C-alpha positions in Angstrom: -82.8 -3.0 -25.3 -85.9 -5.1 -25.2 -85.1 -8.4 -26.9 -87.8 -10.9 -26.4 -89.4 -13.5 -28.7 -88.5 -15.6 -31.6 -84.8 -15.6 -32.8 -84.8 -17.2 -36.2 -81.5 -18.6 -37.5 -81.0 -19.4 -41.1 -79.4 -22.6 -42.5 -78.2 -22.5 -46.1 -78.7 -26.3 -46.7 -82.0 -26.5 -45.0 -83.3 -23.4 -46.9 -81.8 -24.3 -50.3 -84.2 -23.3 -53.1 -86.6 -21.5 -50.7 -84.2 -19.2 -48.8 -86.0 -15.8 -49.1 -89.5 -17.1 -49.3 -89.2 -19.1 -46.0 -87.4 -16.2 -44.3 -90.1 -13.8 -45.3 -92.7 -16.3 -44.1 -91.0 -16.3 -40.7 -90.8 -12.5 -40.6 -94.5 -12.4 -41.4 -95.2 -14.5 -38.3 -93.0 -12.2 -36.2 -89.3 -12.4 -35.5 -87.4 -10.3 -32.9 -83.9 -11.2 -34.3 -82.9 -12.9 -37.5 -79.4 -14.4 -37.6 -77.8 -15.1 -41.0 -75.7 -18.2 -40.5 -73.7 -19.5 -43.4 -70.6 -21.6 -42.8 -69.4 -21.7 -46.4 -66.4 -19.8 -47.6 -68.3 -18.1 -50.5 -67.9 -14.5 -49.3 -69.6 -13.0 -52.4 -72.7 -15.1 -51.9 -72.7 -14.4 -48.2 -72.6 -10.7 -48.7 -75.4 -10.8 -51.3 -77.6 -13.0 -49.2 -77.0 -11.0 -46.1 -77.9 -7.8 -48.1 -81.1 -9.4 -49.3 -82.0 -10.4 -45.8 -81.4 -6.8 -44.6 -83.9 -5.5 -47.0 -86.5 -8.0 -45.8 -85.7 -7.2 -42.2 -86.1 -3.5 -42.8 -89.5 -4.1 -44.3 -90.6 -6.1 -41.3 -88.8 -4.0 -38.7 -86.7 -6.9 -37.5 -83.0 -6.7 -36.4 -80.5 -8.6 -38.5 -77.5 -10.4 -37.0 -74.6 -11.9 -38.9 -73.1 -15.1 -37.4 -69.4 -15.1 -36.8 -68.5 -12.3 -39.2 -68.0 -8.8 -37.7 -66.6 -7.5 -41.0 -69.8 -8.3 -43.0 -71.9 -6.9 -40.1 -69.9 -3.7 -40.2 -70.3 -3.4 -44.0 -74.1 -3.7 -43.6 -74.4 -1.8 -40.4 -76.0 -4.7 -38.5 -75.2 -6.8 -35.4 -73.1 -9.9 -35.0 -73.2 -13.1 -33.1 -69.8 -14.5 -31.9 -68.9 -18.1 -30.9 -66.1 -18.6 -28.4 -63.6 -19.1 -31.3 -64.9 -16.4 -33.6 -62.8 -13.4 -32.6 -62.8 -10.9 -29.8 -66.1 -9.5 -28.5 -64.5 -6.2 -27.4 -63.0 -5.8 -30.9 -66.4 -6.5 -32.5 -68.0 -3.9 -30.2 -65.3 -1.4 -31.1 -65.8 -2.1 -34.8 -69.6 -2.0 -34.8 -70.2 0.8 -32.3 -72.1 0.9 -29.0 -75.6 0.7 -30.5 -75.0 -2.6 -32.4 -76.4 -5.9 -31.1 -73.5 -8.2 -30.2 -74.4 -11.6 -29.0 -72.1 -14.3 -27.5 -72.2 -18.1 -27.4 -71.7 -19.2 -23.8 -72.4 -22.9 -24.2 -73.4 -24.2 -20.7 -71.1 -21.9 -18.7 -72.3 -19.0 -16.5 -68.7 -17.8 -16.3 -68.6 -17.3 -20.0 -71.8 -15.3 -19.8 -70.5 -13.1 -17.1 -67.3 -12.4 -19.1 -69.4 -11.7 -22.2 -71.4 -9.2 -20.2 -68.2 -7.5 -19.0 -66.9 -7.4 -22.6 -70.0 -5.5 -23.8 -72.4 -8.2 -25.1 -76.0 -7.2 -25.8 -77.3 -10.7 -25.1 -75.9 -14.1 -24.1 -76.8 -17.5 -25.7 -76.8 -20.8 -23.9 -77.2 -24.2 -25.6 -77.7 -26.8 -26.6 -80.8 -27.7 -24.5 -82.0 -30.6 -26.7 -80.6 -32.9 -29.4 -79.6 -30.5 -32.2 -78.8 -30.9 -35.9 -77.0 -27.6 -35.9 -74.9 -28.1 -32.8 -74.7 -31.9 -32.3 -71.5 -31.8 -30.3 -72.3 -28.9 -28.0 -72.4 -29.6 -24.2 -75.9 -29.9 -22.9 -77.6 -27.2 -20.8 -80.2 -27.8 -18.0 -83.2 -25.8 -17.0 -81.6 -25.4 -13.6 -78.6 -23.7 -15.2 -80.9 -21.4 -17.2 -82.8 -20.4 -14.0 -79.5 -19.7 -12.3 -78.3 -17.6 -15.3 -81.6 -15.6 -15.1 -80.9 -14.7 -11.5 -77.3 -13.7 -12.0 -77.2 -12.1 -15.5 -79.2 -9.0 -16.3 -78.8 -9.3 -20.1 -81.4 -10.9 -22.4 -80.8 -14.7 -22.6 -81.1 -16.6 -25.8 -81.4 -20.4 -25.8 -80.5 -22.6 -28.8 -80.2 -26.3 -29.6 -83.0 -28.5 -30.7 -85.7 -26.0 -29.7 -89.2 -26.9 -31.0 -92.8 -25.8 -30.3 -93.1 -29.0 -28.3 -90.3 -28.3 -25.9 -89.9 -24.5 -25.8 -92.4 -23.6 -23.1 -90.2 -24.7 -20.1 -87.3 -22.7 -21.5 -89.5 -19.5 -21.5 -90.8 -20.4 -18.0 -87.2 -20.7 -16.7 -86.1 -17.3 -18.0 -85.3 -17.5 -21.7 -85.9 -14.2 -23.5 -85.1 -15.4 -27.0 -85.8 -18.8 -28.5 -83.2 -19.3 -31.2 -84.7 -21.8 -33.7 -83.4 -23.3 -36.9 -85.0 -26.7 -37.9 -88.0 -26.2 -35.5 -89.0 -23.2 -37.6 -87.5 -23.7 -41.1 -87.9 -27.4 -41.3 -91.5 -27.0 -42.3 -93.2 -28.4 -45.5 -94.6 -25.0 -46.6 -94.1 -21.3 -46.2 -97.5 -21.0 -44.5 -96.4 -23.6 -41.9 -93.3 -21.5 -41.2 -95.5 -18.4 -40.5 -97.8 -20.5 -38.3 -94.8 -21.8 -36.3 -93.3 -18.3 -35.9 -96.6 -17.0 -34.5 -96.9 -20.0 -32.2 -93.3 -19.5 -30.8 -94.1 -15.8 -30.1 -97.4 -16.9 -28.4 -95.3 -18.8 -25.8 -94.1 -15.4 -24.5 -97.6 -14.0 -24.0 -98.4 -16.6 -21.4 -95.1 -16.5 -19.6 
C-alpha cells in the first residue's frame, strides 16, 4: 500500500467549534491519512464525529484511521492506530481484516517497529521529533534513528511530535513517508490557512 504524504491528526480541544470545517479544509489541501484522535470517554460523541469524518474522507478519497479504538474502527469499516498500551495489534488485525490499515506507535525504538511489522502493522510511527503539545512526555527521536529505521524496515514510516512546515523537510529527507501533524496543521487562524499548510506539507514530498 502506497502511503506517502500528510497524515492529519485531529485534536478535539484545538478544533472545538470548527471541527468539520477545519478538517474539510485540510482534506481540500490533500491528506493521505486522517486520524480521529479523541481521548474523552464520550463514546456516543466519538462515534458520531468519527462517522461524520468518514463521510468527508469518502468525498475526498482519504483513508480514515481511529486512534486507540479498534471497536469503533470495526463498526465503521476503517483503520486503527494503536499505542503501546492500546491493545494487541494481532487482535486488531484479526478484528479488522487483512485489508485494513493498522498503525503502531513505536516511540524511539526500532525493536518495537520490527515487532509491529511481525504482528501485521501497515505502517509504523516514530516520535516525538520536536517539542510537542500532544505528546510532551514522549522520548525524543533523532534523524539518525529515522535513517536507520528506513534502512531496516520496509513498511511506511510515520513521524509525529511537534512537526511543522519549518522543521519537516529533514524528516522527509531522512526517510519519513508520512508527516503526522496536529498543531502544525490545525493551529491555524483560518480554514484557508489550514488548506495552504496541507498543500505545503505535501509539496515537501515532491522535492524529496
